[in-house]
N, C-alpha and C positions, 0 to 999 in steps of 0.2 A: 629600345630601337630598331627600328630596320635597314633587312643589308641589303639596302638597296643604294647602289655611291651615283644611283641615275636615269634618270625617263629622259631617251631623246624623242619627238615628237616632228613630223616631219609630213607635207603635204604639198604636191603640186595644185596650183592653181596656171589651165590651162588658159589659152589666149576668147576661147566664149565664154569662159568661166567669170562671176560675179569675185572679184581679191574679198569682197564683206563683206561674200558669204561665205568664201572658201575659207575665210580667216575666220567667221564667227564658229563654223561646224567644230574645225582644230580647236576655240577657246571651250567649245563645249565638250570636249576630252576633260579637259579640267573639273577639279571641284569648283564649284561656283562666289565660292565668299575667296579661294585661291589667288580665281584667274587673269587681278589685275597685281597679280606678285611675278606673273610668267610674260617675258615681254619675248615673240617670236621676230627673228630676224630674215629679212627681205630680199630674195634676191635671182634679179634678173637674168633668165635661160633665154636660150632658144635652142628649141626645138631640132628631130634631124634633120624635115622639110622645112626648115624657118621659120618656125610660128612660136611665135613669142611663149618664152611660161615665166609663172613666177612660181621661187618652192620659200614657201614662210615651214622652219625650221624655230625652235626651243627646246633650251635644255634644262631639264630638272635638276638639279643639285639640294635644292632643301627639303631637309630631313618630313620636314611636319608638309607641305607641299608633297613630293611622292606617295607619301604613306597613308594623304587622302585619295590620289589620282588612283594610287594601285585596291583602296578600302571603293570609290568612286567607279574603277571597270572592273569591276569583282559583282558588286551589288549590282548593275548597269546589264551587266551582258546576261542574257536566257541559261536555260538550264540549258538549249538544244546545242549552242552555242559552244558551254562548259565542255561539255560531250564532246564536240568537234575541236576543239581545244585541245583536249585530252587525248583522242583517241589519235591525232598528230600531234603530239610533241617536240617529239625528235622531230620532225622539218622544224620548229619555232624557235627547238633550243641552239648553240654553239655556244660558247668558249664561253656559256658566262650571260652571257645575255638571248635575254626572253626578246623574239618579235612575235610582232599581232599588228596584222593590217585590218582596219579597220573601218562600214563602211563609211564611204564621205554625208552621204544624204543623210541614211539616218540620222548622225552625227550632226545636223545639221539643224536636224529637226529635236535634239536633245539625248539621242533615243545609241545605244550603242548593241553594234553586230557587226558582226565580222564579212571580212568581205574584202576580193582581191583583183576587183577592177577600181579600177584610180584609186586606191584604200587611201585616209589618214594611216601612216607610217607611224610603230611605236614600238621605241626596241628598252627594256627596262635592263639596265646592268644590275647584275651581283654583284653582290661585295664574296662568294663564295661560289667559285665558276662549278660544279660538277652539277649536274645535270637535277638527282637525287635530292640533295637541296635544295637547288630551285623549285622544286616540283612539289616538296617540306611545305613553302614557301607560301607557292601557290595554292594552294594548300587550304592551310591554313586560316592567308586572307577568303577564298570562296572564290578566288580565279580557278578554279580546275574541283570538282565532285569530288 
């Protein structure tokens, strides 16, 4: 059994962006055979300067989908990104949650790269909140070296 309670995937689409492309980028983070089983909720927001922003968010609770998501993420990230994540792990862990930001443009092209500018936000909530336990699980799945 996978020790993840749920995975949240969130992404913002700004007024200048194509909503379908942003949603495609978010869907590309999901295993293709399971992408249709995950529904993204769409919320209209207003930015600081009155600009329209659309939030797409999904919570993955299904154990099979969560495991496949973690495996796809682990196999898709480069060794360099895994090393960066490993060296900065303290900044990505809090209360049993692992926070990862993925480059939206790369995700649209079907690739995984860490990115902090206008990213796809991923939060994995682990059943065991200890940092060492979370890191061990991530190593087991190949997300960390």
